[in-house]
FIDOZA-894662 format. One line per 4 residues: number of its first residue (from 1); their letters; for each residue x negated, y negated, z of C-alpha. Coordinates in steps of 0.1 Angstrom, whole numbers. Layout:
NUM	A	X:Y:Z  ...
This chain:
1	MNER	199:-119:-147  162:-105:-147  155:-70:-148  136:-59:-118
5	LQII	105:-33:-115  103:-13:-85  68:-13:-68  69:14:-39
9	SLHV	101:3:-23  102:-35:-35  118:-45:-66  101:-75:-85
13	DHTG	117:-96:-112  103:-90:-144  99:-127:-156  75:-153:-167
17	FNKS	61:-184:-147  78:-210:-168  111:-192:-167  110:-190:-131
21	LDTV	102:-227:-128  133:-236:-148  154:-214:-125  141:-232:-95
25	MGLA	147:-265:-109  181:-254:-120  190:-243:-85  173:-274:-72
29	EKRQ	193:-300:-94  227:-284:-82  214:-281:-45  226:-246:-46
33	PAYV	217:-224:-17  191:-199:-26  156:-186:-18  125:-175:-35
37	CFAN	102:-148:-21  64:-144:-35  56:-107:-33  20:-96:-26
41	VHMT	6:-65:-11  13:-72:25  51:-79:20  54:-47:-2
45	IEAY	42:-27:27  61:-47:51  93:-38:31  82:-3:28
49	RNKI	81:0:65  113:-18:75  145:-13:58  159:-46:70
53	FLDQ	131:-66:60  133:-48:26  171:-57:22  162:-93:34
57	VQNA	136:-98:5  157:-79:-22  184:-104:-16  165:-134:-26
61	DLVL	175:-151:-59  139:-145:-71  114:-119:-60  81:-131:-77
65	ADGK	47:-111:-85  27:-134:-63  -4:-109:-62  -24:-97:-88
69	PIAV	-21:-59:-76  16:-65:-76  13:-75:-114  -11:-47:-124
73	ACKI	11:-21:-109  40:-34:-129  19:-26:-160  7:8:-145
77	LHHK	39:19:-134  64:5:-162  42:-4:-190  55:-38:-189
81	KQER	32:-68:-186  39:-90:-160  27:-126:-152  12:-134:-121
85	IAGM	33:-159:-101  14:-167:-74  30:-193:-48  -4:-213:-48
89	DFMP	1:-220:-85  39:-225:-83  41:-251:-57  19:-277:-73
93	RLLE	34:-271:-107  70:-273:-91  58:-304:-74  48:-318:-106
97	LANE	82:-315:-123  100:-329:-89  77:-358:-92  88:-364:-128
101	KRMR	124:-361:-116  123:-381:-83  138:-353:-66  140:-350:-27
105	VFFY	116:-323:-12  114:-308:21  84:-290:40  92:-266:69
109	GSTP	66:-248:90  29:-249:95  14:-275:121  18:-311:125
113	EVLK	-17:-315:117  -13:-296:84  19:-316:75  3:-347:83
117	TLKQ	-27:-341:60  -1:-328:33  20:-358:35  -11:-381:25
121	KINQ	-20:-355:-3  17:-357:-18  15:-393:-18  -17:-395:-36
125	LYPT	-8:-367:-61  29:-369:-65  38:-407:-58  74:-408:-72
129	IIHA	85:-376:-49  111:-383:-24  99:-372:10  131:-355:24
133	GYIS	113:-347:54  86:-327:73  94:-302:103  67:-281:124
137	PSFG	92:-256:144  81:-243:178  56:-212:176  76:-179:185
141	VQKE	109:-172:187  133:-204:178  161:-214:201  194:-215:187
145	DELV	199:-253:192  166:-261:178  174:-240:145  209:-258:144
149	KDID	192:-292:147  165:-284:119  192:-271:95  212:-302:101
153	QIND	183:-322:95  175:-305:62  209:-310:50  213:-345:59
157	SGAQ	180:-354:41  195:-346:9  166:-321:1  167:-301:-30
161	IVFV	136:-281:-27  123:-267:6  89:-250:11  89:-229:40
165	SLGC	55:-220:54  61:-196:85  39:-166:70  49:-133:61
169	PKQE	74:-117:71  86:-143:95  95:-169:68  113:-142:44
173	KWMA	135:-135:75  140:-171:84  151:-178:47  174:-148:44
177	ANSK	191:-156:78  195:-194:68  197:-197:33  235:-199:30
181	KINA	236:-226:56  212:-250:37  221:-270:4  187:-262:-12
185	VLLG	164:-238:-27  140:-224:-2  106:-212:-12  86:-189:11
189	IGAA	49:-203:1  28:-190:35  -7:-201:30  0:-221:0
193	LPVM	9:-251:21  -24:-253:40  -43:-247:8  -23:-277:-9
197	AGIH	-31:-298:21  -69:-291:15  -72:-274:52  -81:-240:34
201	KRAP	-100:-230:4  -88:-210:-22  -107:-181:-38  -126:-191:-71
205	VWMQ	-106:-182:-104  -130:-152:-110  -120:-136:-78  -83:-143:-86
209	KLAL	-86:-127:-120  -104:-96:-101  -77:-92:-78  -100:-102:-50
213	EWFY	-81:-135:-32  -74:-111:-5  -111:-107:2  -117:-144:2
217	RLMQ	-92:-151:24  -105:-123:50  -139:-140:47  -124:-172:60
221	QPGR	-104:-157:87  -119:-120:96  -104:-121:130  -68:-127:122
225	LFKR	-68:-105:88  -93:-77:91  -66:-52:106  -40:-64:84
229	YLFT	-57:-60:52  -75:-27:60  -40:-12:68  -20:-28:41
233	NSMF	-44:-24:13  -52:14:21  -14:22:22  -5:3:-8
237	IFLL	-29:25:-28  -21:56:-12  18:48:-19  13:34:-54
241	TGQG	-5:65:-63  20:87:-50  49:70:-70  26:70:-101
245	VKKL	21:108:-99  60:114:-92  64:93:-127  41:115:-144
249	LK	57:146:-133  96:136:-142
């Protein structure tokens, strides 16, 4: 069991990239119901504002420091070095291991167009992976009969790893609600899926190191992300500062 470090209200696993891979692979090989969240600034603020969502994330088997600001906050607040474990890095490395072991992998979310392109990419890069299935669920509130059908399809496929790309906070809520019904490890990878498919580009390494990946995404989708980043980034800095001051005064 990893130690968890509190960042505002969210608790993040203090662990390493390779150790996390080993944990996920172990769960996948046993087809054990489990789910993994990749915490960034947006998720941290959503969890602060919504206690139910906070509990849904906290109940995950792993809560990993996806965003560079989260990893840096672990060092500032707890004086512990935390490796950044970004979903965009974790997904291809996990696929490499799944390819070596000929594991069954399922993709849930995004659009039919993205999934079609992704399937071609997976065939090129990971030829021995078993394609357990691809589902692009209907947009909006999912009907109960559709949900049951999707879960049955995932289980019947023998999937060991399920990449869930519904966006935060929808994908975390979906995993928390359905994880125990699915015999696989679920990973909420959000934007990593269209990046993997080559639909979206990822920020250059220098921007990743400077915790500016959010800014690169903003430049790609300003209309959709401007208000979110303006609000969440400002609130994150404010709340993090408050937590730091409280620790100093103790």
